[in-house]
LOFILO-497532 format. One record per residue (C-alpha): chain; residue number from 1; x, y, z; residue in three letters. Coordinates in pm, 1 decimal. Each point is the difference from the previous one (the first is absolute). Layout:
BEGIN
A,NUM,X,Y,Z,ALA
...
END
This chain:
BEGIN
A,1,3912.0,-927.2,3282.6,UNK
A,2,-80.9,28.0,-368.6,UNK
A,3,-11.0,-374.9,-48.3,UNK
A,4,-151.4,-271.8,214.0,UNK
A,5,236.1,-267.8,127.5,UNK
A,6,-39.1,-313.1,-206.2,UNK
A,7,147.2,-346.8,12.6,UNK
A,8,252.2,-19.5,-286.0,UNK
A,9,28.6,-332.4,-177.4,UNK
A,10,310.7,-75.6,-201.0,UNK
A,11,-104.0,-160.8,-326.6,UNK
A,12,257.1,-239.1,-143.4,UNK
A,13,-37.3,-76.5,-369.0,UNK
A,14,159.1,-332.0,-80.7,UNK
A,15,114.9,-114.0,-343.3,UNK
A,16,177.7,-326.6,-61.5,UNK
A,17,141.0,-40.3,-349.7,UNK
A,18,204.4,-314.5,79.3,UNK
A,19,-292.9,-229.0,-67.6,UNK
A,20,-41.7,122.1,-356.7,UNK
A,21,348.4,-39.5,-142.8,UNK
A,22,-132.1,-272.1,-228.7,UNK
A,23,-320.5,181.8,-92.9,UNK
A,24,-20.9,223.4,-306.5,UNK
A,25,-194.2,308.3,105.5,UNK
A,26,-36.3,340.4,-157.6,UNK
A,27,-221.0,248.4,186.2,UNK
A,28,-188.9,321.8,-92.4,UNK
A,29,-67.9,306.0,218.5,UNK
A,30,-188.6,328.1,-35.0,UNK
A,31,-64.6,265.8,265.5,UNK
A,32,-354.5,70.6,112.4,UNK
A,33,-166.6,324.8,78.6,UNK
A,34,148.6,44.1,349.6,UNK
A,35,308.1,209.1,93.8,UNK
A,36,229.5,-300.6,13.5,UNK
A,37,379.4,6.0,-32.7,UNK
A,38,155.7,-158.2,-306.9,UNK
A,39,282.2,-142.2,210.7,UNK
A,40,137.0,-351.1,35.0,UNK
A,41,-167.4,-23.9,342.3,UNK
A,42,-342.5,37.6,-159.5,UNK
A,43,37.5,-136.1,-352.7,UNK
A,44,243.0,-281.2,67.0,UNK
A,45,-84.3,-188.7,-321.1,UNK
A,46,-48.5,112.8,-359.5,UNK
A,47,-203.5,-219.6,-232.9,UNK
A,48,30.1,18.1,-377.3,UNK
A,49,-273.2,47.4,-259.0,UNK
A,50,-20.2,-371.6,-88.7,UNK
A,51,20.5,-137.9,351.7,UNK
A,52,20.5,-374.8,50.9,UNK
A,53,0.4,-166.9,341.3,UNK
A,54,108.6,-366.3,-20.2,UNK
A,55,-100.2,-255.3,266.5,UNK
A,56,191.3,-328.1,-45.6,UNK
A,57,-190.5,-193.8,265.6,UNK
A,58,-344.9,14.3,-165.0,UNK
A,59,-134.3,-188.7,-301.6,UNK
A,60,-235.3,158.5,-251.9,UNK
A,61,-247.3,-285.0,65.5,UNK
A,62,-1.3,-312.1,215.7,UNK
A,63,264.7,-242.7,-123.9,UNK
A,64,166.4,247.4,-236.9,UNK
A,65,366.0,103.3,9.8,UNK
A,66,63.7,243.0,283.7,UNK
A,67,65.5,364.6,-74.4,UNK
A,68,-250.3,277.9,-76.7,UNK
A,69,29.1,364.0,-101.2,UNK
A,70,-216.2,283.3,132.3,UNK
A,71,-12.7,330.1,-187.5,UNK
A,72,-11.7,335.4,182.1,UNK
A,73,-173.0,296.3,-159.1,UNK
A,74,196.4,315.8,-82.3,UNK
A,75,-222.4,203.8,233.0,UNK
A,76,95.3,-194.1,315.3,UNK
A,77,204.5,154.4,277.3,UNK
A,78,90.7,-146.4,338.5,UNK
A,79,249.1,62.9,277.2,UNK
A,80,155.8,-343.7,43.4,UNK
A,81,-39.9,-368.8,-73.3,UNK
A,82,139.0,-342.3,90.3,UNK
A,83,-34.9,-274.0,-262.7,UNK
A,84,24.4,-370.0,76.1,UNK
A,85,-46.2,-319.0,-201.3,UNK
A,86,-380.1,14.0,24.8,UNK
A,87,-92.5,329.8,163.8,UNK
A,88,37.8,374.9,-23.1,UNK
A,89,1.8,220.1,310.7,UNK
A,90,-99.5,361.9,-72.8,UNK
A,91,46.7,314.9,209.0,UNK
A,92,-190.6,311.9,-107.7,UNK
A,93,-11.3,362.1,118.4,UNK
A,94,-309.5,223.3,-32.1,UNK
A,95,-86.6,93.5,-359.6,UNK
A,96,163.5,-313.6,-140.0,UNK
A,97,-143.9,-266.1,-228.4,UNK
A,98,90.8,-331.0,-155.9,UNK
A,99,-141.4,-173.6,-309.4,UNK
A,100,93.8,-360.3,-81.1,UNK
A,101,-106.9,-228.5,-283.5,UNK
A,102,31.7,-376.8,-48.4,UNK
A,103,-16.6,-155.0,-346.9,UNK
A,104,-48.5,-337.9,176.6,UNK
A,105,-318.3,131.8,168.4,UNK
A,106,153.8,-46.5,344.2,UNK
A,107,-195.5,94.2,312.1,UNK
A,108,182.2,265.9,201.9,UNK
A,109,-61.1,-121.6,355.3,UNK
A,110,64.6,304.6,220.0,UNK
A,111,-24.6,28.4,377.3,UNK
A,112,-190.3,327.6,-24.3,UNK
A,113,-379.1,22.4,-11.3,UNK
A,114,-45.5,287.3,-245.2,UNK
A,115,198.3,-154.4,-288.3,UNK
A,116,-124.6,-269.0,-235.4,UNK
A,117,80.0,-180.1,-323.8,UNK
A,118,-203.7,87.9,-308.2,UNK
A,119,-20.7,-288.3,-249.7,UNK
A,120,-31.7,51.1,-375.3,UNK
A,121,-15.4,-242.1,-289.8,UNK
A,122,374.9,10.8,-76.9,UNK
A,123,158.4,147.7,312.6,UNK
A,124,-53.8,110.5,359.8,UNK
A,125,84.3,324.4,178.2,UNK
A,126,73.7,130.4,347.7,UNK
A,127,-39.5,371.5,75.3,UNK
A,128,44.4,180.2,329.3,UNK
A,129,41.8,363.5,106.8,UNK
A,130,72.4,176.5,329.3,UNK
A,131,-144.9,354.2,-25.8,UNK
A,132,48.1,95.8,367.1,UNK
A,133,156.8,-291.9,184.0,UNK
A,134,293.8,-237.3,24.1,UNK
A,135,-30.9,-360.8,-108.9,UNK
A,136,224.0,-303.0,38.4,UNK
A,137,-128.0,-329.0,-135.8,UNK
A,138,111.1,-321.7,-168.8,UNK
A,139,-125.4,-146.8,-328.2,UNK
A,140,42.2,-376.3,-40.6,UNK
A,141,-33.2,-226.8,-303.3,UNK
A,142,-66.3,-375.9,-20.1,UNK
A,143,21.3,-262.3,-275.6,UNK
A,144,-376.9,-51.7,-10.6,UNK
A,145,-95.6,353.3,94.5,UNK
A,146,-147.5,110.6,-332.8,UNK
A,147,-319.7,177.7,-95.5,UNK
A,148,-283.5,-246.3,-68.8,UNK
A,149,-68.2,-80.2,-362.7,UNK
A,150,-334.5,131.2,-121.2,UNK
A,151,-187.8,-82.7,-316.4,UNK
A,152,-54.4,301.7,-221.7,UNK
A,153,-351.8,3.5,-144.5,UNK
A,154,-38.2,205.1,-316.3,UNK
A,155,-341.8,148.0,-71.3,UNK
A,156,-43.9,15.3,-376.8,UNK
A,157,-355.5,129.7,12.7,UNK
A,158,102.4,365.8,9.9,UNK
A,159,73.2,191.9,-313.9,UNK
A,160,372.0,36.5,-79.0,UNK
A,161,109.0,363.4,37.4,UNK
A,162,73.2,181.7,-323.6,UNK
A,163,341.3,145.7,-84.1,UNK
A,164,87.5,289.7,228.0,UNK
A,165,-219.7,-123.7,284.1,UNK
A,166,123.9,-154.2,322.2,UNK
A,167,-209.5,-212.9,233.2,UNK
A,168,189.1,138.8,297.2,UNK
A,169,-55.5,365.8,-83.9,UNK
A,170,-281.1,205.8,145.4,UNK
A,171,-17.9,307.1,-223.2,UNK
A,172,-65.9,304.6,217.7,UNK
A,173,-77.6,346.0,-131.4,UNK
A,174,142.3,219.4,274.0,UNK
A,175,-285.1,241.5,65.4,UNK
A,176,-81.3,-95.3,357.9,UNK
A,177,146.1,-233.5,259.3,UNK
A,178,43.6,-350.0,-140.0,UNK
A,179,74.1,-324.2,182.2,UNK
A,180,133.0,-331.7,-135.1,UNK
A,181,-67.1,-288.5,240.9,UNK
A,182,169.0,-333.7,69.0,UNK
A,183,314.5,68.0,-199.5,UNK
A,184,288.0,-249.5,13.0,UNK
A,185,351.2,-32.0,-141.1,UNK
A,186,15.2,49.1,-381.0,UNK
A,187,-345.9,162.2,-11.7,UNK
A,188,-30.9,328.3,-186.0,UNK
A,189,-216.2,309.2,37.1,UNK
A,190,-11.6,277.6,-256.9,UNK
A,191,-153.0,346.9,6.8,UNK
A,192,-8.6,317.5,-208.3,UNK
A,193,105.2,343.7,122.2,UNK
A,194,27.3,303.4,-230.0,UNK
A,195,-26.6,-227.4,-300.4,UNK
A,196,290.4,-218.9,113.4,UNK
A,197,-48.8,-364.2,93.8,UNK
A,198,210.2,-137.1,284.6,UNK
A,199,24.6,-373.8,66.2,UNK
A,200,82.7,-117.7,351.9,UNK
A,201,140.1,-353.1,36.4,UNK
A,202,22.1,-170.7,339.4,UNK
A,203,352.9,-140.1,42.2,UNK
A,204,20.6,-124.3,359.2,UNK
A,205,-173.4,15.5,335.4,UNK
A,206,123.9,2.8,359.8,UNK
A,207,-183.7,12.3,331.0,UNK
A,208,-38.3,379.7,-1.9,UNK
A,209,86.0,115.6,-352.7,UNK
A,210,-37.8,-71.4,-369.4,UNK
A,211,249.4,54.3,-283.0,UNK
A,212,-156.6,123.0,-324.3,UNK
A,213,140.9,99.7,-337.8,UNK
A,214,-135.8,297.2,-197.8,UNK
A,215,37.0,-58.3,-371.2,UNK
A,216,-28.4,359.1,-128.2,UNK
A,217,227.3,139.4,269.2,UNK
A,218,237.5,-297.8,-35.1,UNK
A,219,57.4,-26.2,373.7,UNK
A,220,-76.3,-217.1,300.9,UNK
A,221,-177.1,127.9,311.0,UNK
A,222,-44.6,-142.3,348.7,UNK
A,223,-353.7,52.9,129.0,UNK
A,224,-24.9,-22.7,379.8,UNK
A,225,-317.6,-57.6,196.6,UNK
A,226,-116.3,324.9,159.6,UNK
A,227,205.8,222.7,-232.2,UNK
A,228,-105.0,176.5,-320.3,UNK
A,229,232.8,9.5,-301.5,UNK
A,230,-41.6,283.8,-251.8,UNK
A,231,103.3,-39.7,-364.6,UNK
A,232,67.5,241.1,-286.9,UNK
A,233,-114.0,-163.7,-325.0,UNK
A,234,64.8,278.3,-251.9,UNK
A,235,337.3,118.0,142.8,UNK
A,236,-110.5,361.0,62.7,UNK
A,237,118.9,-8.6,366.4,UNK
A,238,-360.0,-0.2,125.8,UNK
A,239,-142.4,-318.9,152.2,UNK
A,240,-292.0,-143.6,-196.5,UNK
A,241,-123.5,-288.3,215.7,UNK
A,242,54.1,-169.8,334.1,UNK
A,243,29.0,-373.0,67.5,UNK
A,244,-99.2,-167.4,324.9,UNK
A,245,-19.7,-368.0,97.1,UNK
A,246,-214.1,-175.5,259.3,UNK
A,247,-128.5,-346.6,90.8,UNK
A,248,339.9,-166.7,-43.6,UNK
A,249,-55.9,-363.5,97.2,UNK
A,250,13.7,-347.5,-149.5,UNK
A,251,207.6,108.1,-296.8,UNK
A,252,-253.9,264.0,-109.4,UNK
A,253,-63.4,370.9,57.2,UNK
A,254,-215.6,295.3,-109.6,UNK
A,255,132.6,302.4,-187.9,UNK
A,256,-165.0,343.6,11.2,UNK
A,257,83.9,253.3,-271.7,UNK
A,258,-99.5,360.3,67.3,UNK
A,259,40.4,288.4,-246.4,UNK
A,260,177.0,316.3,117.6,UNK
A,261,-145.9,328.9,-117.2,UNK
A,262,285.0,211.5,-137.7,UNK
A,263,9.1,356.7,138.4,UNK
A,264,208.5,254.9,-188.7,UNK
A,265,90.5,348.3,124.7,UNK
A,266,175.5,249.1,-226.3,UNK
A,267,369.5,26.2,86.2,UNK
A,268,-11.3,-288.7,246.4,UNK
A,269,140.3,-351.1,-50.8,UNK
A,270,-3.6,-311.1,218.9,UNK
A,271,260.4,37.8,272.2,UNK
A,272,-41.2,378.8,31.5,UNK
A,273,-64.0,184.8,326.4,UNK
A,274,-310.2,219.1,-3.8,UNK
A,275,-186.3,250.5,217.7,UNK
A,276,-257.8,275.0,-39.4,UNK
A,277,78.7,368.5,46.5,UNK
A,278,2.4,135.0,357.7,UNK
A,279,18.3,-352.3,143.3,UNK
A,280,287.0,-176.8,173.8,UNK
A,281,-137.9,-348.3,-66.6,UNK
A,282,212.4,-188.1,-253.8,UNK
A,283,-102.5,-311.7,-191.7,UNK
A,284,183.9,-257.8,-207.7,UNK
A,285,-176.4,-58.7,-335.1,UNK
A,286,10.6,-373.5,-65.4,UNK
A,287,-0.3,-189.8,-327.9,UNK
A,288,-332.7,-147.4,112.8,UNK
A,289,-155.6,350.2,-31.4,UNK
A,290,-28.6,45.8,375.9,UNK
A,291,151.3,262.5,230.6,UNK
A,292,186.3,-119.5,306.7,UNK
A,293,31.0,239.6,291.9,UNK
A,294,309.0,74.4,209.3,UNK
A,295,-130.1,13.4,360.4,UNK
A,296,281.1,231.2,112.8,UNK
A,297,325.0,166.2,-103.3,UNK
A,298,219.5,-262.3,168.3,UNK
A,299,-137.7,-273.6,-223.5,UNK
A,300,37.2,224.0,-306.0,UNK
A,301,366.0,71.9,82.9,UNK
A,302,76.3,-370.3,27.7,UNK
A,303,-69.2,-16.7,-376.3,UNK
A,304,99.4,347.8,-125.7,UNK
A,305,264.5,257.3,94.3,UNK
A,306,-223.4,305.7,-60.1,UNK
A,307,-333.6,120.2,-143.9,UNK
A,308,137.3,140.4,-326.2,UNK
A,309,-160.5,-271.7,-212.1,UNK
A,310,-356.9,55.5,122.2,UNK
A,311,-244.0,110.4,-273.0,UNK
A,312,-312.3,209.3,59.8,UNK
A,313,-328.1,-113.6,-155.0,UNK
A,314,-348.6,146.9,2.8,UNK
A,315,-261.4,-94.0,256.8,UNK
A,316,-211.1,-155.2,-277.6,UNK
A,317,287.3,-218.1,-123.3,UNK
A,318,87.1,-112.0,352.2,UNK
A,319,-360.9,-89.3,71.4,UNK
A,320,-24.0,-238.3,-295.7,UNK
A,321,295.3,-208.7,123.7,UNK
A,322,-120.5,-262.0,252.4,UNK
A,323,184.9,-35.9,329.3,UNK
A,324,236.7,-288.7,60.8,UNK
A,325,150.6,-108.8,330.5,UNK
A,326,246.2,174.6,232.0,UNK
A,327,366.2,12.9,-99.2,UNK
A,328,228.9,-148.3,263.6,UNK
A,329,368.3,56.0,73.8,UNK
A,330,256.8,-111.5,-253.9,UNK
A,331,134.8,-337.6,116.3,UNK
A,332,340.1,7.2,166.7,UNK
A,333,3.1,374.2,74.5,UNK
A,334,-166.6,27.0,340.0,UNK
A,335,-131.6,-202.8,290.7,UNK
A,336,-343.1,91.7,133.7,UNK
A,337,-215.2,-36.1,309.3,UNK
A,338,-352.1,102.8,95.2,UNK
A,339,-41.7,282.9,248.8,UNK
A,340,-135.9,-203.2,291.2,UNK
A,341,172.4,-332.3,-73.8,UNK
A,342,368.7,-76.9,76.1,UNK
A,343,35.8,-259.6,-281.5,UNK
A,344,238.2,106.4,-277.0,UNK
A,345,-37.7,-111.8,-362.0,UNK
A,346,201.4,-4.1,-320.6,UNK
A,347,-175.0,40.9,-334.7,UNK
A,348,18.3,-269.2,-266.7,UNK
A,349,-105.6,23.3,-363.0,UNK
A,350,-365.6,91.5,-47.8,UNK
A,351,-14.9,188.3,329.7,UNK
A,352,0.4,-315.2,213.4,UNK
A,353,99.5,62.2,363.0,UNK
A,354,234.3,-253.6,165.0,UNK
A,355,47.5,33.3,374.4,UNK
A,356,360.5,3.7,122.4,UNK
A,357,107.4,-259.4,255.3,UNK
A,358,200.9,231.3,227.5,UNK
A,359,231.6,302.2,20.4,UNK
A,360,305.3,-202.2,-104.3,UNK
A,361,-167.2,-90.1,-327.9,UNK
A,362,-89.4,365.6,-63.9,UNK
A,363,359.9,106.3,63.4,UNK
A,364,145.0,-269.2,-225.9,UNK
A,365,-236.9,87.6,-284.0,UNK
A,366,6.2,381.7,17.3,UNK
A,367,326.7,81.6,175.8,UNK
A,368,103.0,157.6,329.6,UNK
A,369,-239.2,294.1,-48.5,UNK
A,370,-297.8,-232.7,-56.0,UNK
A,371,-208.1,180.9,265.5,UNK
A,372,11.6,315.9,-215.1,UNK
A,373,-153.0,-184.3,-296.5,UNK
A,374,-338.8,-73.8,155.6,UNK
A,375,-310.6,198.7,-98.6,UNK
A,376,-327.3,4.2,192.5,UNK
A,377,-324.7,-80.3,-183.0,UNK
A,378,-335.9,124.7,121.1,UNK
A,379,-207.9,-280.9,152.2,UNK
A,380,-289.6,97.9,-225.4,UNK
A,381,186.2,-154.5,-296.4,UNK
A,382,57.3,-338.0,169.2,UNK
A,383,-267.8,-185.5,-198.8,UNK
A,384,137.9,137.1,-329.1,UNK
A,385,316.2,-211.0,15.7,UNK
A,386,79.4,-364.6,-67.5,UNK
A,387,195.4,-189.9,264.2,UNK
A,388,230.0,-291.5,-70.9,UNK
A,389,164.5,-234.2,247.5,UNK
A,390,253.6,113.6,258.4,UNK
A,391,360.7,-10.8,-120.7,UNK
A,392,178.6,-289.2,166.3,UNK
A,393,335.8,12.9,-177.6,UNK
A,394,180.2,302.9,-140.2,UNK
A,395,54.4,-192.5,-324.5,UNK
A,396,-371.9,47.2,-70.0,UNK
A,397,44.4,372.5,-64.3,UNK
A,398,268.7,189.3,-191.4,UNK
A,399,-16.9,381.1,-0.9,UNK
A,400,184.7,55.6,-327.9,UNK
A,401,-192.1,-267.6,-186.0,UNK
A,402,-332.2,134.8,128.9,UNK
A,403,79.2,338.6,-149.6,UNK
A,404,119.9,-153.4,-327.8,UNK
A,405,-309.7,-217.1,-36.8,UNK
A,406,-230.2,303.7,35.1,UNK
A,407,156.3,270.1,-221.4,UNK
A,408,-338.8,164.5,-64.1,UNK
A,409,-343.7,4.5,156.1,UNK
A,410,-140.8,-179.8,-304.7,UNK
A,411,243.1,-288.5,43.2,UNK
A,412,-43.5,-12.0,376.3,UNK
A,413,-379.0,-12.7,-18.7,UNK
A,414,-5.7,-206.2,-321.2,UNK
A,415,-236.3,253.9,-156.8,UNK
END
């Protein structure tokens, strides 16, 4: 048998909207990086840009009139929710996140260990993300459940910054690797690259990621622990620097900024396919000035229909381009298995392997001829791949959406 026999658990997702007929709720959703279907079964609620969740059974402070409002950030996305007079039950799929804010400085009491309330002078926040797992938890509010009041002590001994300066900015000249430590929400870091100054502002933090805004690029980015994000500052289609976060705890984190050395080859642009004469090895030239190798023709053909677009470069030019990682199958095109292992996987965005539950799931996802859409991978490449959690429900993976979310190698690998 190609698959091992497994105990199949039927997951029942429950949503009760009857309890919230008197509650004014608008909700916001956004899809994460996984190959997830944009269907009513997955995204059952849509939240607006200015989301307000109203809880009539809670007072802003002890003894005050009951009724509080909680704001949801525009970058939140969840699968389902149940709202009550004083609580909010949340259900989240992998690669989901939620960001809440209370102008009353309410404490978000959640029955999940990895989530916590962060208190600020004028508000409080609750941030949570599920990069690779499911989560179902309840947030409760109480009349007296507010952040403690703290006395703000102002130190007037330091010299007042002059015009154009900012106490929260560490000015970094991007020549080597730079690191800004203990950053928190609203802090800023600036650096120069190619004569252009970019200012990074911290907007929000969750348990595994940080939202930042880049002033020059006029865009927001999500930085995830363990993943590098490349940026193009001067809009020439080449990446100029990479951003990486670490030490995310207690409302603070560290940010590493690394310059990317631009490599130019005559007649070659980022996104081109390249090879040297008399060689069958083909590479993808990334915007990060690295060359990514296709391990075999099957992987190449999952992205391209033929080799007509491959450009030939000199040995000297090829040698000056540093190697990147292996290119994996285009998501949603094939299933794969390793030569000596019967487990079968689908490919999600970024080359992540998700093990299939059983043959029935494979047939439902890839059709009656599913067994003709499986490629073998040499065991020697096993350690080169990233493995996610086993697929439990078919709703976790959508073939068409996987292909649409990874139109190019650059998008798929977030180069």
